[in-house]
C-alpha positions as a Markdown table, in Angstrom:
| # | Residue | x | y | z |
|---|---|---|---|---|
| 1 | Unk | 0.0 | 0.0 | 0.0 |
| 2 | Unk | 1.4 | 3.4 | -1.0 |
| 3 | Unk | 0.7 | 5.6 | 2.0 |
| 4 | Unk | 2.0 | 8.7 | 0.2 |
| 5 | Unk | -1.0 | 8.4 | -2.2 |
| 6 | Unk | -3.3 | 8.4 | 0.9 |
| 7 | Unk | -1.7 | 11.4 | 2.7 |
| 8 | Unk | -4.4 | 13.9 | 1.6 |
| 9 | Unk | -7.2 | 11.5 | 2.4 |
| 10 | Unk | -5.8 | 10.8 | 5.9 |
| 11 | Unk | -5.3 | 14.5 | 6.6 |
| 12 | Unk | -8.9 | 15.2 | 5.5 |
| 13 | Unk | -10.2 | 12.7 | 7.9 |
| 14 | Unk | -8.2 | 14.2 | 10.8 |
| 15 | Unk | -9.3 | 17.8 | 9.8 |
| 16 | Unk | -13.0 | 16.8 | 9.7 |
| 17 | Unk | -13.0 | 14.8 | 12.9 |
| 18 | Unk | -10.9 | 17.4 | 14.6 |
| 19 | Unk | -13.4 | 20.2 | 13.8 |
| 20 | Unk | -16.4 | 18.1 | 14.8 |
| 21 | Unk | -14.8 | 17.3 | 18.2 |
| 22 | Unk | -13.8 | 20.9 | 18.9 |
| 23 | Unk | -15.9 | 23.6 | 20.7 |
| 24 | Unk | -16.2 | 26.9 | 18.9 |
| 25 | Unk | -18.2 | 30.1 | 19.1 |
| 26 | Unk | -17.7 | 30.8 | 15.4 |
| 27 | Unk | -20.9 | 31.3 | 13.3 |
| 28 | Unk | -19.2 | 29.3 | 10.6 |
| 29 | Unk | -18.7 | 26.3 | 12.9 |
| 30 | Unk | -18.8 | 23.1 | 10.9 |
| 31 | Unk | -19.7 | 25.0 | 7.7 |
| 32 | Unk | -17.6 | 22.6 | 5.7 |
| 33 | Unk | -18.8 | 19.4 | 7.4 |
| 34 | Unk | -21.0 | 18.2 | 4.5 |
| 35 | Unk | -18.2 | 18.8 | 2.0 |
| 36 | Unk | -15.8 | 16.9 | 4.2 |
| 37 | Unk | -18.2 | 14.0 | 4.5 |
| 38 | Unk | -18.7 | 13.7 | 0.8 |
| 39 | Unk | -15.0 | 13.6 | 0.2 |
| 40 | Unk | -14.4 | 11.1 | 3.1 |
| 41 | Unk | -17.1 | 8.8 | 1.8 |
| 42 | Unk | -15.4 | 8.7 | -1.6 |
| 43 | Unk | -12.2 | 7.5 | 0.1 |
| 44 | Unk | -13.6 | 5.4 | 2.9 |
| 45 | Unk | -11.0 | 3.2 | 4.6 |
| 46 | Unk | -13.7 | 0.6 | 5.5 |
| 47 | Unk | -16.6 | -0.3 | 3.1 |
| 48 | Unk | -18.7 | -1.1 | 6.1 |
| 49 | Unk | -18.8 | 2.6 | 7.0 |
| 50 | Unk | -20.8 | 3.5 | 3.9 |
| 51 | Unk | -24.1 | 3.3 | 5.8 |
| 52 | Unk | -22.7 | 5.7 | 8.5 |
| 53 | Unk | -21.6 | 8.2 | 5.8 |
| 54 | Unk | -25.0 | 7.9 | 4.1 |
| 55 | Unk | -26.9 | 8.6 | 7.3 |
| 56 | Unk | -24.9 | 11.7 | 8.1 |
| 57 | Unk | -25.1 | 13.0 | 4.5 |
| 58 | Unk | -28.8 | 12.5 | 4.4 |
| 59 | Unk | -29.5 | 14.1 | 7.8 |
| 60 | Unk | -27.0 | 16.9 | 7.9 |
| 61 | Unk | -27.7 | 18.8 | 4.6 |
| 62 | Unk | -28.7 | 22.2 | 5.8 |
| 63 | Unk | -27.4 | 24.8 | 8.3 |
| 64 | Unk | -30.4 | 24.0 | 10.4 |
| 65 | Unk | -29.3 | 20.3 | 10.4 |
| 66 | Unk | -25.8 | 21.3 | 11.4 |
| 67 | Unk | -27.3 | 23.1 | 14.4 |
| 68 | Unk | -28.8 | 19.8 | 15.5 |
| 69 | Unk | -25.3 | 18.3 | 15.5 |
| 70 | Unk | -24.0 | 21.2 | 17.5 |
| 71 | Unk | -26.8 | 20.9 | 20.0 |
| 72 | Unk | -25.9 | 17.2 | 20.4 |
| 73 | Unk | -22.3 | 18.2 | 21.0 |
| 74 | Unk | -23.4 | 20.4 | 23.8 |
| 75 | Unk | -25.5 | 17.6 | 25.4 |
| 76 | Unk | -22.6 | 15.0 | 25.2 |
| 77 | Unk | -19.6 | 17.1 | 25.9 |
| 78 | Unk | -20.7 | 20.2 | 27.8 |
| 79 | Unk | -23.4 | 18.9 | 30.1 |
| 80 | Unk | -23.1 | 19.8 | 33.8 |
| 81 | Unk | -23.5 | 16.2 | 34.7 |
| 82 | Unk | -21.8 | 13.1 | 33.1 |
| 83 | Unk | -20.2 | 15.1 | 30.3 |
| 84 | Unk | -17.8 | 13.1 | 28.1 |
| 85 | Unk | -14.3 | 14.4 | 28.7 |
| 86 | Unk | -12.6 | 15.8 | 25.6 |
| 87 | Unk | -9.0 | 16.1 | 26.7 |
| 88 | Unk | -6.5 | 13.3 | 26.7 |
| 89 | Unk | -5.3 | 14.5 | 30.2 |
| 90 | Unk | -8.7 | 13.7 | 31.7 |
| 91 | Unk | -9.2 | 10.5 | 29.7 |
| 92 | Unk | -5.7 | 9.3 | 30.7 |
| 93 | Unk | -5.4 | 10.4 | 34.3 |
| 94 | Unk | -8.8 | 11.7 | 35.5 |
| 95 | Unk | -8.0 | 15.4 | 35.8 |
| 96 | Unk | -7.1 | 18.3 | 33.5 |
| 97 | Unk | -3.7 | 19.7 | 32.6 |
| 98 | Unk | -1.7 | 16.5 | 33.3 |
| 99 | Unk | 1.1 | 14.8 | 31.5 |
| 100 | Unk | -0.8 | 14.6 | 28.2 |
| 101 | Unk | -0.9 | 18.4 | 27.9 |
| 102 | Unk | 2.9 | 18.6 | 28.5 |
| 103 | Unk | 3.5 | 15.9 | 25.9 |
| 104 | Unk | 1.5 | 17.7 | 23.2 |
| 105 | Unk | 3.3 | 21.0 | 24.0 |
| 106 | Unk | 6.7 | 19.3 | 23.8 |
| 107 | Unk | 5.7 | 17.9 | 20.3 |
| 108 | Unk | 4.5 | 21.3 | 19.2 |
| 109 | Unk | 7.7 | 22.9 | 20.3 |
| 110 | Unk | 9.5 | 20.8 | 17.6 |
| 111 | Unk | 7.3 | 22.3 | 14.9 |
| 112 | Unk | 6.4 | 25.7 | 13.6 |
| 113 | Unk | 2.7 | 25.1 | 14.4 |
| 114 | Unk | 1.0 | 26.7 | 17.4 |
| 115 | Unk | -2.6 | 26.7 | 18.8 |
| 116 | Unk | -4.8 | 29.5 | 17.5 |
| 117 | Unk | -6.4 | 30.6 | 20.7 |
| 118 | Unk | -9.1 | 32.6 | 18.9 |
| 119 | Unk | -10.4 | 29.4 | 17.3 |
| 120 | Unk | -9.4 | 26.7 | 19.8 |
| 121 | Unk | -11.0 | 27.4 | 23.2 |
| 122 | Unk | -9.7 | 24.1 | 24.7 |
| 123 | Unk | -6.1 | 23.1 | 25.5 |
| 124 | Unk | -3.6 | 21.5 | 23.2 |
| 125 | Unk | -4.4 | 18.1 | 24.6 |
| 126 | Unk | -8.0 | 18.2 | 23.5 |
| 127 | Unk | -9.1 | 15.5 | 21.1 |
| 128 | Unk | -10.2 | 18.0 | 18.5 |
| 129 | Unk | -6.9 | 19.9 | 18.5 |
| 130 | Unk | -4.8 | 16.8 | 18.4 |
| 131 | Unk | -6.7 | 15.5 | 15.4 |
| 132 | Unk | -6.3 | 18.8 | 13.5 |
| 133 | Unk | -2.6 | 18.8 | 14.4 |
| 134 | Unk | -2.3 | 15.3 | 13.0 |
| 135 | Unk | -3.8 | 16.5 | 9.8 |
| 136 | Unk | -1.3 | 19.4 | 9.6 |
| 137 | Unk | 1.6 | 17.2 | 10.3 |
| 138 | Unk | 0.6 | 14.9 | 7.5 |
| 139 | Unk | 0.1 | 17.7 | 5.0 |
| 140 | Unk | 3.5 | 19.1 | 5.9 |
| 141 | Unk | 5.0 | 15.5 | 5.6 |
| 142 | Unk | 6.2 | 15.8 | 9.1 |
| 143 | Unk | 5.6 | 12.1 | 9.7 |
| 144 | Unk | 7.9 | 11.7 | 12.7 |
| 145 | Unk | 5.9 | 14.2 | 14.8 |
| 146 | Unk | 2.7 | 12.7 | 13.5 |
| 147 | Unk | 3.8 | 9.2 | 14.7 |
| 148 | Unk | 5.0 | 10.6 | 18.0 |
| 149 | Unk | 1.7 | 12.3 | 18.7 |
| 150 | Unk | -0.3 | 9.3 | 17.6 |
| 151 | Unk | 1.8 | 6.9 | 19.6 |
| 152 | Unk | 2.0 | 8.9 | 22.8 |
| 153 | Unk | -1.5 | 10.3 | 23.1 |
| 154 | Unk | -4.0 | 9.2 | 20.5 |
| 155 | Unk | -3.4 | 5.4 | 20.3 |
| 156 | Unk | -3.5 | 4.7 | 24.1 |
| 157 | Unk | -6.6 | 6.8 | 24.8 |
| 158 | Unk | -8.8 | 7.2 | 21.8 |
| 159 | Unk | -10.7 | 4.0 | 22.2 |
| 160 | Unk | -11.9 | 5.0 | 25.6 |
| 161 | Unk | -13.1 | 8.3 | 24.3 |
| 162 | Unk | -15.0 | 6.7 | 21.4 |
| 163 | Unk | -16.5 | 4.0 | 23.6 |
| 164 | Unk | -18.0 | 6.7 | 25.9 |
| 165 | Unk | -19.8 | 8.1 | 22.8 |
| 166 | Unk | -20.9 | 4.7 | 21.5 |
| 167 | Unk | -22.4 | 3.7 | 24.8 |
| 168 | Unk | -24.2 | 7.1 | 25.4 |
| 169 | Unk | -27.9 | 7.0 | 24.8 |
| 170 | Unk | -28.0 | 10.7 | 23.9 |
| 171 | Unk | -25.6 | 10.1 | 20.9 |
| 172 | Unk | -27.2 | 9.9 | 17.5 |
| 173 | Unk | -25.1 | 11.8 | 14.9 |
| 174 | Unk | -22.0 | 11.4 | 17.1 |
| 175 | Unk | -22.5 | 7.6 | 17.3 |
| 176 | Unk | -22.1 | 7.5 | 13.5 |
| 177 | Unk | -19.1 | 9.8 | 13.7 |
| 178 | Unk | -17.6 | 7.6 | 16.4 |
| 179 | Unk | -18.0 | 4.4 | 14.3 |
| 180 | Unk | -16.1 | 6.2 | 11.5 |
| 181 | Unk | -13.5 | 7.5 | 13.8 |
| 182 | Unk | -13.0 | 4.0 | 15.3 |
| 183 | Unk | -12.4 | 2.4 | 11.9 |
| 184 | Unk | -10.1 | 5.2 | 10.9 |
| 185 | Unk | -8.0 | 4.8 | 14.0 |
| 186 | Unk | -7.6 | 1.1 | 13.2 |
| 187 | Unk | -6.3 | 2.2 | 9.8 |
| 188 | Unk | -3.9 | 4.7 | 11.3 |
| 189 | Unk | -2.5 | 2.0 | 13.6 |
| 190 | Unk | -1.7 | 0.0 | 10.5 |
| 191 | Unk | -0.1 | 3.1 | 8.9 |
| 192 | Unk | 2.1 | 3.7 | 11.9 |
| 193 | Unk | 2.8 | 0.1 | 12.5 |
| 194 | Unk | 1.3 | 0.2 | 16.0 |
| 195 | Unk | -0.7 | -2.3 | 18.0 |
| 196 | Unk | -4.0 | -1.5 | 19.6 |
| 197 | Unk | -3.2 | -1.1 | 23.3 |
| 198 | Unk | -4.5 | -3.5 | 25.9 |
| 199 | Unk | -7.5 | -2.1 | 27.7 |
| 200 | Unk | -6.4 | -0.5 | 31.0 |
| 201 | Unk | -8.8 | 0.0 | 33.8 |
| 202 | Unk | -9.2 | 3.5 | 35.1 |
| 203 | Unk | -6.5 | 4.5 | 37.6 |
| 204 | Unk | -7.5 | 3.9 | 41.2 |
| 205 | Unk | -6.0 | 5.9 | 44.0 |
| 206 | Unk | -7.8 | 5.1 | 47.3 |
| 207 | Unk | -10.7 | 3.0 | 48.4 |
| 208 | Unk | -11.3 | 1.9 | 44.8 |
| 209 | Unk | -12.2 | 5.4 | 43.8 |
| 210 | Unk | -11.1 | 6.9 | 40.5 |
| 211 | Unk | -8.5 | 9.7 | 40.7 |
| 212 | Unk | -11.0 | 12.4 | 39.7 |
| 213 | Unk | -13.7 | 11.2 | 42.2 |
| 214 | Unk | -11.1 | 11.0 | 44.9 |
| 215 | Unk | -10.0 | 14.6 | 44.2 |
| 216 | Unk | -13.6 | 15.8 | 44.0 |
| 217 | Unk | -14.4 | 14.4 | 47.4 |
| 218 | Unk | -11.2 | 15.7 | 49.0 |
| 219 | Unk | -12.0 | 19.2 | 47.6 |
| 220 | Unk | -15.5 | 19.1 | 49.0 |
| 221 | Unk | -14.1 | 17.9 | 52.3 |
| 222 | Unk | -11.8 | 20.8 | 52.5 |
| 223 | Unk | -14.6 | 23.2 | 51.6 |
| 224 | Unk | -16.7 | 21.8 | 54.5 |
| 225 | Unk | -13.9 | 22.2 | 56.9 |
| 226 | Unk | -13.3 | 25.8 | 55.8 |
| 227 | Unk | -17.0 | 26.5 | 56.2 |
| 228 | Unk | -17.0 | 25.1 | 59.7 |
| 229 | Unk | -13.9 | 27.1 | 60.7 |
| 230 | Unk | -15.5 | 30.3 | 59.4 |
| 231 | Unk | -18.7 | 29.6 | 61.3 |
| 232 | Unk | -16.7 | 29.1 | 64.6 |
| 233 | Unk | -14.7 | 32.3 | 64.1 |
């Protein structure tokens, strides 16, 4: 297989998926989504995905339809309760701004690319930003940095992220997108000659609690103590 001939198609997939997994206030948000889908369906890496592309293309034709997709994004990723995490830091360790963020910044430092803070409201370790960065690396033929980013961040964590979407009852459009993403990630593992990682259970820190839940309870405990001390004084 000549991967050089597939470079544009791969970068297109990353660009499209990166945009759909990114939060934005722009009025032109996802304006190119249908165009991306048409092009992606023409170069599908898995024939079984044709029905997913067909569903999205049929139901996301107009700007009003795209607004439905954006509203679904809000429900899945911005809900006050049970929101799906969108950063590799949280997916990997249970809290934000952890080792994953440092890893992406170190990779970025080796390139001329930087995060556009006007467009990207999330950190460099967000799934959306990392996907778009992968697309840029491929377009620039910076394959070493692309493989480093995929190997260190995307490959170990993306399956957990996608499984949270696929098992969410609120997901409709994003479930189709997750199926496409999952198949594409398998193709990318082939391109980078990497194995799918063994499933790792969420990190536990104390009393069988996840790291994030432990930190949340500790924070609440400290707040209660502070409140009592203020009442006494």
